[in-house]
N, CA, C, O and the ligand as a Tripos MOL2 file, in Angstrom:
@<TRIPOS>MOLECULE
protein
  309   307    78     0     0
PROTEIN
NO_CHARGES

@<TRIPOS>ATOM
      1 N          20.1440   41.0800  130.0200 N.3       1 MET1
      2 CA         18.8640   40.2580  130.0280 C.3       1 MET1
      3 C          17.9080   40.7530  131.1220 C.2       1 MET1
      4 O          16.7080   40.8830  130.8800 O.2       1 MET1
      5 N          18.3990   41.0100  132.2410 N.am      2 LYS2
      6 CA         17.6820   41.4370  133.3730 C.3       2 LYS2
      7 C          17.0420   42.8050  133.0330 C.2       2 LYS2
      8 O          15.8960   43.0520  133.4080 O.2       2 LYS2
      9 N          17.7550   43.6720  132.3420 N.am      3 LEU3
     10 CA         17.2940   45.0160  131.9390 C.3       3 LEU3
     11 C          16.0850   44.9080  131.0760 C.2       3 LEU3
     12 O          15.0810   45.6000  131.2400 O.2       3 LEU3
     13 N          16.2420   43.9300  130.0700 N.am      4 LEU4
     14 CA         15.2100   43.6340  129.0560 C.3       4 LEU4
     15 C          13.8580   43.1590  129.7630 C.2       4 LEU4
     16 O          12.7590   43.5840  129.4080 O.2       4 LEU4
     17 N          14.0290   42.2950  130.7350 N.am      5 LEU5
     18 CA         12.9470   41.7300  131.4640 C.3       5 LEU5
     19 C          12.1890   42.8720  132.2790 C.2       5 LEU5
     20 O          10.9610   42.9260  132.3510 O.2       5 LEU5
     21 N          13.0290   43.7470  132.8640 N.am      6 LEU6
     22 CA         12.4700   44.7970  133.5780 C.3       6 LEU6
     23 C          11.7310   45.8770  132.6320 C.2       6 LEU6
     24 O          10.7840   46.5640  133.0150 O.2       6 LEU6
     25 N          12.2690   45.9240  131.4120 N.am      7 LEU7
     26 CA         11.6010   46.8840  130.4620 C.3       7 LEU7
     27 C          10.1910   46.3190  130.0570 C.2       7 LEU7
     28 O           9.2040   47.0350  129.8900 O.2       7 LEU7
     29 N          10.2100   44.9790  129.9200 N.am      8 VAL8
     30 CA          8.9530   44.2810  129.4720 C.3       8 VAL8
     31 C           7.9510   44.4170  130.5590 C.2       8 VAL8
     32 O           6.7820   44.6700  130.2680 O.2       8 VAL8
     33 N           8.3560   44.2560  131.8880 N.am      9 VAL9
     34 CA          7.5250   44.3880  133.0170 C.3       9 VAL9
     35 C           6.8770   45.7720  133.0810 C.2       9 VAL9
     36 O           5.6700   45.9390  133.2560 O.2       9 VAL9
     37 N           7.7770   46.7520  132.9240 N.am     10 VAL10
     38 CA          7.3060   48.1040  132.9460 C.3      10 VAL10
     39 C           6.3110   48.5130  131.8060 C.2      10 VAL10
     40 O           5.3780   49.2940  131.9910 O.2      10 VAL10
     41 N           6.5910   47.9260  130.6380 N.am     11 LEU11
     42 CA          5.7160   48.1930  129.4460 C.3      11 LEU11
     43 C           4.3320   47.5770  129.6600 C.2      11 LEU11
     44 O           3.2870   48.1650  129.3780 O.2      11 LEU11
     45 N           4.4090   46.2880  130.2060 N.am     12 VAL12
     46 CA          3.1480   45.6240  130.4700 C.3      12 VAL12
     47 C           2.3380   46.3720  131.4950 C.2      12 VAL12
     48 O           1.1200   46.5170  131.3860 O.2      12 VAL12
     49 N           3.0620   46.8480  132.5080 N.am     13 GLY13
     50 CA          2.3810   47.6300  133.6390 C.3      13 GLY13
     51 C           1.7930   48.8510  133.1350 C.2      13 GLY13
     52 O           0.7000   49.2310  133.5560 O.2      13 GLY13
     53 N           2.4780   49.5220  132.2150 N.am     14 VAL14
     54 CA          1.9480   50.8240  131.6310 C.3      14 VAL14
     55 C           0.7530   50.5190  130.7890 C.2      14 VAL14
     56 O          -0.2300   51.2590  130.7770 O.2      14 VAL14
     57 N           0.8510   49.3580  130.0420 N.am     15 TRP15
     58 CA         -0.2230   49.0670  129.0770 C.3      15 TRP15
     59 C          -1.5090   48.7120  129.8850 C.2      15 TRP15
     60 O          -2.6120   49.1110  129.5090 O.2      15 TRP15
     61 N          -1.3460   47.9690  130.9790 N.am     16 LEU16
     62 CA         -2.4450   47.5300  131.8430 C.3      16 LEU16
     63 C          -3.0570   48.8080  132.4160 C.2      16 LEU16
     64 O          -4.2750   48.9860  132.3810 O.2      16 LEU16
     65 N          -2.2220   49.6860  132.9370 N.am     17 TRP17
     66 CA         -2.6350   50.8920  133.5250 C.3      17 TRP17
     67 C          -3.5120   51.7170  132.6400 C.2      17 TRP17
     68 O          -4.5920   52.2080  132.9690 O.2      17 TRP17
     69 N          -2.8640   51.8210  131.3630 N.am     18 ARG18
     70 CA         -3.6100   52.7000  130.2880 C.3      18 ARG18
     71 C          -4.8710   52.0620  129.9200 C.2      18 ARG18
     72 O          -5.8620   52.7800  129.7910 O.2      18 ARG18
     73 N          -4.9600   50.7610  129.7280 N.am     19 SER19
     74 CA         -6.2330   50.0040  129.2660 C.3      19 SER19
     75 C          -7.2160   50.0740  130.3450 C.2      19 SER19
     76 O          -8.4140   50.1610  130.0760 O.2      19 SER19
     77 N          -6.7510   50.0400  131.6520 N.am     20 SER20
     78 CA         -7.7920   50.0980  132.7440 C.3      20 SER20
     79 C          -8.3760   51.5070  132.7680 C.2      20 SER20
     80 O          -9.5760   51.6600  133.0000 O.2      20 SER20
     81 N          -7.5320   52.5870  132.5250 N.am     21 ARG21
     82 CA         -7.9950   53.9090  132.5420 C.3      21 ARG21
     83 C          -8.9790   54.1340  131.4010 C.2      21 ARG21
     84 O          -9.9760   54.8400  131.5480 O.2      21 ARG21
     85 N          -8.6650   53.4970  130.2210 N.am     22 ALA22
     86 CA         -9.4830   53.7880  128.9570 C.3      22 ALA22
     87 C         -10.8090   53.0890  129.1490 C.2      22 ALA22
     88 O         -11.8450   53.5950  128.7150 O.2      22 ALA22
     89 N         -10.7960   51.9570  129.7810 N.am     23 HIS23
     90 CA        -12.0950   51.2430  129.9260 C.3      23 HIS23
     91 C         -12.9800   51.8280  130.9770 C.2      23 HIS23
     92 O         -14.2080   51.8390  130.8840 O.2      23 HIS23
     93 N         -12.2600   52.3460  132.0450 N.am     24 GLY24
     94 CA        -13.1180   52.7530  133.2460 C.3      24 GLY24
     95 C         -14.1430   53.9020  132.9040 C.2      24 GLY24
     96 O         -15.3140   53.7400  133.2500 O.2      24 GLY24
     97 N         -13.7860   55.0080  132.2710 N.am     25 PRO25
     98 CA        -14.7430   55.9750  132.0570 C.3      25 PRO25
     99 C         -15.7780   55.6080  130.9660 C.2      25 PRO25
    100 O         -16.9040   56.1060  130.9660 O.2      25 PRO25
    101 N         -15.3490   54.7000  130.0150 N.am     26 ARG26
    102 CA        -16.3080   54.2080  129.0410 C.3      26 ARG26
    103 C         -17.4430   53.4810  129.5700 C.2      26 ARG26
    104 O         -18.5680   53.6230  129.0910 O.2      26 ARG26
    105 N         -17.1720   52.6480  130.6150 N.am     27 ARG27
    106 CA        -18.1850   51.8800  131.3010 C.3      27 ARG27
    107 C         -19.1590   52.7970  132.0480 C.2      27 ARG27
    108 O         -20.3700   52.5820  131.9870 O.2      27 ARG27
    109 N         -18.6550   53.8080  132.7450 N.am     28 GLN28
    110 CA        -19.5080   54.8430  133.3970 C.3      28 GLN28
    111 C         -20.3780   55.4850  132.4110 C.2      28 GLN28
    112 O         -21.5880   55.6030  132.6080 O.2      28 GLN28
    113 N         -19.7520   55.9310  131.2830 N.am     29 GLY29
    114 CA        -20.5450   56.6790  130.3190 C.3      29 GLY29
    115 C         -21.5970   55.8410  129.6870 C.2      29 GLY29
    116 O         -22.6100   56.3850  129.2470 O.2      29 GLY29
    117 N         -21.4240   54.5190  129.6090 N.am     30 LYS30
    118 CA        -22.4200   53.6740  129.0220 C.3      30 LYS30
    119 C         -23.5540   53.4890  129.9700 C.2      30 LYS30
    120 O         -24.6960   53.3250  129.5430 O.2      30 LYS30
    121 N         -23.2630   53.5100  131.3100 N.am     31 ALA31
    122 CA        -24.3070   53.2380  132.2940 C.3      31 ALA31
    123 C         -25.0430   54.4590  132.5700 C.2      31 ALA31
    124 O         -26.1850   54.3440  133.0160 O.2      31 ALA31
    125 N         -24.5080   55.7180  132.3510 N.am     32 GLU32
    126 CA        -25.0800   56.9620  132.7300 C.3      32 GLU32
    127 C         -26.3100   57.3100  131.8860 C.2      32 GLU32
    128 O         -27.4170   57.3200  132.4250 O.2      32 GLU32
    129 N         -26.1570   57.6090  130.5210 N.am     33 PRO33
    130 CA        -27.1490   58.2180  129.8200 C.3      33 PRO33
    131 C         -28.1850   57.0940  129.1670 C.2      33 PRO33
    132 O         -28.1320   56.7880  127.9760 O.2      33 PRO33
    133 N         -29.0160   56.5920  129.9900 N.am     34 LYS34
    134 CA        -30.0580   55.5960  129.6370 C.3      34 LYS34
    135 C         -31.1850   56.1180  128.7970 C.2      34 LYS34
    136 O         -31.5600   55.5690  127.7600 O.2      34 LYS34
    137 N         -31.7290   57.2640  129.3280 N.am     35 GLN35
    138 CA        -32.8830   57.8570  128.6370 C.3      35 GLN35
    139 C         -32.6180   58.7880  127.4750 C.2      35 GLN35
    140 O         -33.2730   58.6930  126.4360 O.2      35 GLN35
    141 N         -31.5880   59.7590  127.6540 N.am     36 PRO36
    142 CA        -31.4400   60.6980  126.5590 C.3      36 PRO36
    143 C         -30.9630   60.1100  125.2950 C.2      36 PRO36
    144 O         -31.3620   60.5320  124.2090 O.2      36 PRO36
    145 N         -30.0600   59.0780  125.4170 N.am     37 VAL37
    146 CA        -29.5680   58.5510  124.1040 C.3      37 VAL37
    147 C         -30.6210   57.6720  123.4420 C.2      37 VAL37
    148 O         -30.6930   57.6570  122.2130 O.2      37 VAL37
    149 N         -31.4440   56.9380  124.1940 N.am     38 ALA38
    150 CA        -32.4170   56.0840  123.5910 C.3      38 ALA38
    151 C         -33.3860   56.8620  122.7530 C.2      38 ALA38
    152 O         -33.7500   56.4030  121.6710 O.2      38 ALA38
    153 N         -33.8140   57.9930  123.1860 N.am     39 THR39
    154 CA        -34.7380   58.8210  122.5060 C.3      39 THR39
    155 C         -34.1510   60.2430  122.2880 C.2      39 THR39
    156 O         -34.4470   61.1450  123.0720 O.2      39 THR39
    157 N         -33.3450   60.4500  121.2620 N.am     40 PRO40
    158 CA        -32.7000   61.7560  121.0710 C.3      40 PRO40
    159 C         -33.7880   62.7940  120.5770 C.2      40 PRO40
    160 O         -33.6960   63.9890  120.8610 O.2      40 PRO40
    161 N         -34.7870   62.2920  119.8490 N.am     41 LEU41
    162 CA        -35.7300   63.2190  119.3270 C.3      41 LEU41
    163 C         -37.1410   62.5550  119.3410 C.2      41 LEU41
    164 O         -37.3500   61.5790  118.6200 O.2      41 LEU41
    165 N         -38.0510   63.0340  120.0990 N.am     42 ASP42
    166 CA        -39.4040   62.5770  120.1150 C.3      42 ASP42
    167 C         -40.1910   63.0830  118.9550 C.2      42 ASP42
    168 O         -40.5000   64.2730  118.9030 O.2      42 ASP42
    169 N         -40.5560   62.1770  117.9540 N.am     43 MET43
    170 CA        -41.2950   62.6780  116.8590 C.3      43 MET43
    171 C         -42.7780   62.6010  117.1270 C.2      43 MET43
    172 O         -43.2820   61.6190  117.6720 O.2      43 MET43
    173 N         -43.4540   63.6360  116.7400 N.am     44 VAL44
    174 CA        -44.9910   63.6390  116.9170 C.3      44 VAL44
    175 C         -45.6040   63.9300  115.6300 C.2      44 VAL44
    176 O         -44.9040   64.4310  114.7510 O.2      44 VAL44
    177 N         -46.8640   63.6650  115.4150 N.am     45 GLN45
    178 CA        -47.5460   63.8360  114.2010 C.3      45 GLN45
    179 C         -48.5470   64.9630  114.3040 C.2      45 GLN45
    180 O         -49.2650   65.0170  115.3030 O.2      45 GLN45
    181 N         -48.6460   65.8340  113.3810 N.am     46 CYS46
    182 CA        -49.5970   66.9260  113.3480 C.3      46 CYS46
    183 C         -51.0240   66.2850  113.2350 C.2      46 CYS46
    184 O         -51.2790   65.4610  112.3560 O.2      46 CYS46
    185 N         -51.8810   66.6720  114.1020 N.am     47 ALA47
    186 CA        -53.2360   66.0950  114.1320 C.3      47 ALA47
    187 C         -54.0170   66.7160  112.9710 C.2      47 ALA47
    188 O         -55.1010   66.2260  112.6540 O.2      47 ALA47
    189 N         -53.5230   67.7540  112.3350 N.am     48 HIS48
    190 CA        -54.3500   68.3320  111.2000 C.3      48 HIS48
    191 C         -53.8580   67.7440  109.8070 C.2      48 HIS48
    192 O         -54.6220   67.1440  109.0510 O.2      48 HIS48
    193 N         -52.6060   67.9550  109.5530 N.am     49 CYS49
    194 CA        -52.0430   67.5100  108.1950 C.3      49 CYS49
    195 C         -51.3570   66.1710  108.2030 C.2      49 CYS49
    196 O         -51.2260   65.5170  107.1680 O.2      49 CYS49
    197 N         -50.9090   65.7580  109.4000 N.am     50 GLY50
    198 CA        -50.3710   64.4360  109.5120 C.3      50 GLY50
    199 C         -48.8330   64.3740  109.3540 C.2      50 GLY50
    200 O         -48.2270   63.3030  109.3280 O.2      50 GLY50
    201 N         -48.2230   65.6090  109.2480 N.am     51 VAL51
    202 CA        -46.6450   65.7290  109.0350 C.3      51 VAL51
    203 C         -46.0720   65.3650  110.3480 C.2      51 VAL51
    204 O         -46.6420   65.6530  111.4000 O.2      51 VAL51
    205 N         -44.9170   64.7150  110.2890 N.am     52 HIS52
    206 CA        -44.0360   64.4120  111.4760 C.3      52 HIS52
    207 C         -43.0950   65.4710  111.7370 C.2      52 HIS52
    208 O         -42.4980   66.0100  110.8050 O.2      52 HIS52
    209 N         -42.9080   65.8310  113.0170 N.am     53 LEU53
    210 CA        -42.0880   66.7930  113.3900 C.3      53 LEU53
    211 C         -41.5860   66.5290  114.8650 C.2      53 LEU53
    212 O         -42.2310   65.8060  115.6240 O.2      53 LEU53
    213 N         -40.3770   67.1600  115.2510 N.am     54 PRO54
    214 CA        -39.9320   66.9720  116.5820 C.3      54 PRO54
    215 C         -40.8960   67.5200  117.5310 C.2      54 PRO54
    216 O         -41.5490   68.5160  117.2200 O.2      54 PRO54
    217 N         -41.0490   66.9120  118.7410 N.am     55 GLN55
    218 CA        -42.0300   67.3600  119.7410 C.3      55 GLN55
    219 C         -41.6420   68.7260  120.2400 C.2      55 GLN55
    220 O         -42.5260   69.4780  120.6510 O.2      55 GLN55
    221 N         -40.3500   69.1050  120.2320 N.am     56 SER56
    222 CA        -40.0430   70.4730  120.7210 C.3      56 SER56
    223 C         -40.4630   71.5180  119.7950 C.2      56 SER56
    224 O         -40.5600   72.6780  120.1940 O.2      56 SER56
    225 N         -40.7280   71.1850  118.5490 N.am     57 GLU57
    226 CA        -41.1700   72.2030  117.5190 C.3      57 GLU57
    227 C         -42.6590   72.2390  117.3480 C.2      57 GLU57
    228 O         -43.1910   73.0740  116.6160 O.2      57 GLU57
    229 N         -43.3540   71.3130  118.0360 N.am     58 SER58
    230 CA        -44.7490   71.1540  117.8190 C.3      58 SER58
    231 C         -45.5300   72.0730  118.7200 C.2      58 SER58
    232 O         -45.0210   72.5790  119.7200 O.2      58 SER58
    233 N         -46.8220   72.2870  118.3370 N.am     59 HIS59
    234 CA        -47.6940   73.2420  119.0920 C.3      59 HIS59
    235 C         -48.7470   72.2630  119.7610 C.2      59 HIS59
    236 O         -49.4200   71.4590  119.1160 O.2      59 HIS59
    237 N         -48.8020   72.4270  121.1000 N.am     60 GLN60
    238 CA        -49.7540   71.6530  121.7690 C.3      60 GLN60
    239 C         -51.1190   72.2240  121.8610 C.2      60 GLN60
    240 O         -51.3170   73.3260  122.3730 O.2      60 GLN60
    241 N         -52.1040   71.4490  121.3460 N.am     61 GLY61
    242 CA        -53.4930   72.0380  121.3580 C.3      61 GLY61
    243 C         -54.3430   71.1280  122.3110 C.2      61 GLY61
    244 O         -53.8280   70.2090  122.9490 O.2      61 GLY61
    245 N         -55.6390   71.4300  122.3650 N.am     62 LYS62
    246 CA        -56.4610   70.6320  123.2410 C.3      62 LYS62
    247 C         -56.7480   69.2130  122.7560 C.2      62 LYS62
    248 O         -56.9650   68.2890  123.5400 O.2      62 LYS62
    249 N         -56.7390   69.0760  121.3650 N.am     63 LEU63
    250 CA        -57.0870   67.8200  120.7640 C.3      63 LEU63
    251 C         -55.8600   67.0230  120.3130 C.2      63 LEU63
    252 O         -55.9770   65.8670  119.9090 O.2      63 LEU63
    253 N         -54.6830   67.6520  120.3870 N.am     64 GLY64
    254 CA        -53.4480   67.0440  120.0180 C.3      64 GLY64
    255 C         -52.3530   67.9890  119.6830 C.2      64 GLY64
    256 O         -52.4170   69.1620  120.0490 O.2      64 GLY64
    257 N         -51.2580   67.4830  118.9360 N.am     65 ARG65
    258 CA        -50.2150   68.3790  118.6450 C.3      65 ARG65
    259 C         -50.2660   68.7510  117.2030 C.2      65 ARG65
    260 O         -50.7860   68.0090  116.3700 O.2      65 ARG65
    261 N         -49.7210   69.9120  116.9050 N.am     66 TYR66
    262 CA        -49.7910   70.3800  115.5060 C.3      66 TYR66
    263 C         -48.3490   70.9710  115.0240 C.2      66 TYR66
    264 O         -47.5010   71.3980  115.8080 O.2      66 TYR66
    265 N         -48.2230   70.9300  113.7180 N.am     67 CYS67
    266 CA        -47.0120   71.3730  113.1200 C.3      67 CYS67
    267 C         -46.7850   72.9180  113.2160 C.2      67 CYS67
    268 O         -45.6720   73.4430  113.2130 O.2      67 CYS67
    269 N         -47.9120   73.5420  113.2960 N.am     68 SER68
    270 CA        -47.8540   75.0920  113.2670 C.3      68 SER68
    271 C         -49.0060   75.5860  114.1040 C.2      68 SER68
    272 O         -49.9490   74.8690  114.4410 O.2      68 SER68
    273 N         -48.8710   76.8310  114.4120 N.am     69 ALA69
    274 CA        -50.0880   77.6060  115.0990 C.3      69 ALA69
    275 C         -51.2150   77.6860  114.1770 C.2      69 ALA69
    276 O         -52.3730   77.6920  114.5940 O.2      69 ALA69
    277 N         -50.8890   77.7520  112.8160 N.am     70 ASP70
    278 CA        -52.0170   77.8470  111.8650 C.3      70 ASP70
    279 C         -52.8850   76.5270  111.8800 C.2      70 ASP70
    280 O         -54.1150   76.5820  111.8940 O.2      70 ASP70
    281 N         -52.2210   75.4040  111.8740 N.am     71 HIS71
    282 CA        -52.9980   74.0720  111.9270 C.3      71 HIS71
    283 C         -53.7060   73.9250  113.2550 C.2      71 HIS71
    284 O         -54.7830   73.3330  113.3070 O.2      71 HIS71
    285 N         -53.1200   74.4610  114.3640 N.am     72 LEU72
    286 CA        -53.7870   74.4360  115.5810 C.3      72 LEU72
    287 C         -55.0770   75.1630  115.5050 C.2      72 LEU72
    288 O         -56.1110   74.6520  115.9340 O.2      72 LEU72
    289 N         -55.0410   76.3930  114.9480 N.am     73 ALA73
    290 CA        -56.1170   77.2050  114.8620 C.3      73 ALA73
    291 C         -57.1990   76.6430  113.9290 C.2      73 ALA73
    292 O         -58.3930   76.7020  114.2220 O.2      73 ALA73
    293 N         -56.7390   76.0960  112.7980 N.am     74 LEU74
    294 CA        -57.5420   75.5010  111.7450 C.3      74 LEU74
    295 C         -58.4090   74.3350  112.3760 C.2      74 LEU74
    296 O         -59.6100   74.1980  112.1400 O.2      74 LEU74
    297 N         -57.7210   73.5720  113.1420 N.am     75 ALA75
    298 CA        -58.3440   72.2660  113.6780 C.3      75 ALA75
    299 C         -59.1720   72.5050  114.8330 C.2      75 ALA75
    300 O         -60.1250   71.7560  115.0420 O.2      75 ALA75
    301 N         -58.8970   73.5310  115.6570 N.am     76 GLU76
    302 CA        -59.5670   73.6880  116.9980 C.3      76 GLU76
    303 C         -60.4770   74.8970  117.0720 C.2      76 GLU76
    304 O         -61.0930   75.1730  118.1010 O.2      76 GLU76
    305 N         -60.5510   75.6250  115.9380 N.am     77 HIS77
    306 CA        -61.3440   76.8630  116.0740 C.3      77 HIS77
    307 C         -62.4140   76.9390  114.9930 C.2      77 HIS77
    308 O         -63.1770   77.9040  114.9460 O.2      77 HIS77
    309 ZN        -49.9250   70.4510  110.1810 Zn       78 ZN78
@<TRIPOS>BOND
     1     1     2 1
     2     2     3 1
     3     3     4 2
     4     3     5 am
     5     5     6 1
     6     6     7 1
     7     7     8 2
     8     7     9 am
     9     9    10 1
    10    10    11 1
    11    11    12 2
    12    11    13 am
    13    13    14 1
    14    14    15 1
    15    15    16 2
    16    15    17 am
    17    17    18 1
    18    18    19 1
    19    19    20 2
    20    19    21 am
    21    21    22 1
    22    22    23 1
    23    23    24 2
    24    23    25 am
    25    25    26 1
    26    26    27 1
    27    27    28 2
    28    27    29 am
    29    29    30 1
    30    30    31 1
    31    31    32 2
    32    31    33 am
    33    33    34 1
    34    34    35 1
    35    35    36 2
    36    35    37 am
    37    37    38 1
    38    38    39 1
    39    39    40 2
    40    39    41 am
    41    41    42 1
    42    42    43 1
    43    43    44 2
    44    43    45 am
    45    45    46 1
    46    46    47 1
    47    47    48 2
    48    47    49 am
    49    49    50 1
    50    50    51 1
    51    51    52 2
    52    51    53 am
    53    53    54 1
    54    54    55 1
    55    55    56 2
    56    55    57 am
    57    57    58 1
    58    58    59 1
    59    59    60 2
    60    59    61 am
    61    61    62 1
    62    62    63 1
    63    63    64 2
    64    63    65 am
    65    65    66 1
    66    66    67 1
    67    67    68 2
    68    67    69 am
    69    69    70 1
    70    70    71 1
    71    71    72 2
    72    71    73 am
    73    73    74 1
    74    74    75 1
    75    75    76 2
    76    75    77 am
    77    77    78 1
    78    78    79 1
    79    79    80 2
    80    79    81 am
    81    81    82 1
    82    82    83 1
    83    83    84 2
    84    83    85 am
    85    85    86 1
    86    86    87 1
    87    87    88 2
    88    87    89 am
    89    89    90 1
    90    90    91 1
    91    91    92 2
    92    91    93 am
    93    93    94 1
    94    94    95 1
    95    95    96 2
    96    95    97 am
    97    97    98 1
    98    98    99 1
    99    99   100 2
   100    99   101 am
   101   101   102 1
   102   102   103 1
   103   103   104 2
   104   103   105 am
   105   105   106 1
   106   106   107 1
   107   107   108 2
   108   107   109 am
   109   109   110 1
   110   110   111 1
   111   111   112 2
   112   111   113 am
   113   113   114 1
   114   114   115 1
   115   115   116 2
   116   115   117 am
   117   117   118 1
   118   118   119 1
   119   119   120 2
   120   119   121 am
   121   121   122 1
   122   122   123 1
   123   123   124 2
   124   123   125 am
   125   125   126 1
   126   126   127 1
   127   127   128 2
   128   127   129 am
   129   129   130 1
   130   130   131 1
   131   131   132 2
   132   131   133 am
   133   133   134 1
   134   134   135 1
   135   135   136 2
   136   135   137 am
   137   137   138 1
   138   138   139 1
   139   139   140 2
   140   139   141 am
   141   141   142 1
   142   142   143 1
   143   143   144 2
   144   143   145 am
   145   145   146 1
   146   146   147 1
   147   147   148 2
   148   147   149 am
   149   149   150 1
   150   150   151 1
   151   151   152 2
   152   151   153 am
   153   153   154 1
   154   154   155 1
   155   155   156 2
   156   155   157 am
   157   157   158 1
   158   158   159 1
   159   159   160 2
   160   159   161 am
   161   161   162 1
   162   162   163 1
   163   163   164 2
   164   163   165 am
   165   165   166 1
   166   166   167 1
   167   167   168 2
   168   167   169 am
   169   169   170 1
   170   170   171 1
   171   171   172 2
   172   171   173 am
   173   173   174 1
   174   174   175 1
   175   175   176 2
   176   175   177 am
   177   177   178 1
   178   178   179 1
   179   179   180 2
   180   179   181 am
   181   181   182 1
   182   182   183 1
   183   183   184 2
   184   183   185 am
   185   185   186 1
   186   186   187 1
   187   187   188 2
   188   187   189 am
   189   189   190 1
   190   190   191 1
   191   191   192 2
   192   191   193 am
   193   193   194 1
   194   194   195 1
   195   195   196 2
   196   195   197 am
   197   197   198 1
   198   198   199 1
   199   199   200 2
   200   199   201 am
   201   201   202 1
   202   202   203 1
   203   203   204 2
   204   203   205 am
   205   205   206 1
   206   206   207 1
   207   207   208 2
   208   207   209 am
   209   209   210 1
   210   210   211 1
   211   211   212 2
   212   211   213 am
   213   213   214 1
   214   214   215 1
   215   215   216 2
   216   215   217 am
   217   217   218 1
   218   218   219 1
   219   219   220 2
   220   219   221 am
   221   221   222 1
   222   222   223 1
   223   223   224 2
   224   223   225 am
   225   225   226 1
   226   226   227 1
   227   227   228 2
   228   227   229 am
   229   229   230 1
   230   230   231 1
   231   231   232 2
   232   231   233 am
   233   233   234 1
   234   234   235 1
   235   235   236 2
   236   235   237 am
   237   237   238 1
   238   238   239 1
   239   239   240 2
   240   239   241 am
   241   241   242 1
   242   242   243 1
   243   243   244 2
   244   243   245 am
   245   245   246 1
   246   246   247 1
   247   247   248 2
   248   247   249 am
   249   249   250 1
   250   250   251 1
   251   251   252 2
   252   251   253 am
   253   253   254 1
   254   254   255 1
   255   255   256 2
   256   255   257 am
   257   257   258 1
   258   258   259 1
   259   259   260 2
   260   259   261 am
   261   261   262 1
   262   262   263 1
   263   263   264 2
   264   263   265 am
   265   265   266 1
   266   266   267 1
   267   267   268 2
   268   267   269 am
   269   269   270 1
   270   270   271 1
   271   271   272 2
   272   271   273 am
   273   273   274 1
   274   274   275 1
   275   275   276 2
   276   275   277 am
   277   277   278 1
   278   278   279 1
   279   279   280 2
   280   279   281 am
   281   281   282 1
   282   282   283 1
   283   283   284 2
   284   283   285 am
   285   285   286 1
   286   286   287 1
   287   287   288 2
   288   287   289 am
   289   289   290 1
   290   290   291 1
   291   291   292 2
   292   291   293 am
   293   293   294 1
   294   294   295 1
   295   295   296 2
   296   295   297 am
   297   297   298 1
   298   298   299 1
   299   299   300 2
   300   299   301 am
   301   301   302 1
   302   302   303 1
   303   303   304 2
   304   303   305 am
   305   305   306 1
   306   306   307 1
   307   307   308 2
@<TRIPOS>SUBSTRUCTURE
     1 MET1         2 RESIDUE 1 A MET
     2 LYS2         6 RESIDUE 1 A LYS
     3 LEU3        10 RESIDUE 1 A LEU
     4 LEU4        14 RESIDUE 1 A LEU
     5 LEU5        18 RESIDUE 1 A LEU
     6 LEU6        22 RESIDUE 1 A LEU
     7 LEU7        26 RESIDUE 1 A LEU
     8 VAL8        30 RESIDUE 1 A VAL
     9 VAL9        34 RESIDUE 1 A VAL
    10 VAL10       38 RESIDUE 1 A VAL
    11 LEU11       42 RESIDUE 1 A LEU
    12 VAL12       46 RESIDUE 1 A VAL
    13 GLY13       50 RESIDUE 1 A GLY
    14 VAL14       54 RESIDUE 1 A VAL
    15 TRP15       58 RESIDUE 1 A TRP
    16 LEU16       62 RESIDUE 1 A LEU
    17 TRP17       66 RESIDUE 1 A TRP
    18 ARG18       70 RESIDUE 1 A ARG
    19 SER19       74 RESIDUE 1 A SER
    20 SER20       78 RESIDUE 1 A SER
    21 ARG21       82 RESIDUE 1 A ARG
    22 ALA22       86 RESIDUE 1 A ALA
    23 HIS23       90 RESIDUE 1 A HIS
    24 GLY24       94 RESIDUE 1 A GLY
    25 PRO25       98 RESIDUE 1 A PRO
    26 ARG26      102 RESIDUE 1 A ARG
    27 ARG27      106 RESIDUE 1 A ARG
    28 GLN28      110 RESIDUE 1 A GLN
    29 GLY29      114 RESIDUE 1 A GLY
    30 LYS30      118 RESIDUE 1 A LYS
    31 ALA31      122 RESIDUE 1 A ALA
    32 GLU32      126 RESIDUE 1 A GLU
    33 PRO33      130 RESIDUE 1 A PRO
    34 LYS34      134 RESIDUE 1 A LYS
    35 GLN35      138 RESIDUE 1 A GLN
    36 PRO36      142 RESIDUE 1 A PRO
    37 VAL37      146 RESIDUE 1 A VAL
    38 ALA38      150 RESIDUE 1 A ALA
    39 THR39      154 RESIDUE 1 A THR
    40 PRO40      158 RESIDUE 1 A PRO
    41 LEU41      162 RESIDUE 1 A LEU
    42 ASP42      166 RESIDUE 1 A ASP
    43 MET43      170 RESIDUE 1 A MET
    44 VAL44      174 RESIDUE 1 A VAL
    45 GLN45      178 RESIDUE 1 A GLN
    46 CYS46      182 RESIDUE 1 A CYS
    47 ALA47      186 RESIDUE 1 A ALA
    48 HIS48      190 RESIDUE 1 A HIS
    49 CYS49      194 RESIDUE 1 A CYS
    50 GLY50      198 RESIDUE 1 A GLY
    51 VAL51      202 RESIDUE 1 A VAL
    52 HIS52      206 RESIDUE 1 A HIS
    53 LEU53      210 RESIDUE 1 A LEU
    54 PRO54      214 RESIDUE 1 A PRO
    55 GLN55      218 RESIDUE 1 A GLN
    56 SER56      222 RESIDUE 1 A SER
    57 GLU57      226 RESIDUE 1 A GLU
    58 SER58      230 RESIDUE 1 A SER
    59 HIS59      234 RESIDUE 1 A HIS
    60 GLN60      238 RESIDUE 1 A GLN
    61 GLY61      242 RESIDUE 1 A GLY
    62 LYS62      246 RESIDUE 1 A LYS
    63 LEU63      250 RESIDUE 1 A LEU
    64 GLY64      254 RESIDUE 1 A GLY
    65 ARG65      258 RESIDUE 1 A ARG
    66 TYR66      262 RESIDUE 1 A TYR
    67 CYS67      266 RESIDUE 1 A CYS
    68 SER68      270 RESIDUE 1 A SER
    69 ALA69      274 RESIDUE 1 A ALA
    70 ASP70      278 RESIDUE 1 A ASP
    71 HIS71      282 RESIDUE 1 A HIS
    72 LEU72      286 RESIDUE 1 A LEU
    73 ALA73      290 RESIDUE 1 A ALA
    74 LEU74      294 RESIDUE 1 A LEU
    75 ALA75      298 RESIDUE 1 A ALA
    76 GLU76      302 RESIDUE 1 A GLU
    77 HIS77      306 RESIDUE 1 A HIS
    78 ZN78       309 GROUP 0 **** ****
């Protein structure tokens, strides 16, 4: 009976240790990426044709952003 009690205590100890390890990094990961996860992709609208596209793929012009260099040229030249 003493052995069984010892086994239970060890198992509970291991379970607590594992759950505290599992929850620890998850809390840190949740607190860390506040900006990147909130806006994974900034969508912008072409000032010429109105199509939506990721900001990284857009062309910056003087009057706005465009879906392609062609529309930048058409709108600003
Ligand atoms: Zn366009």
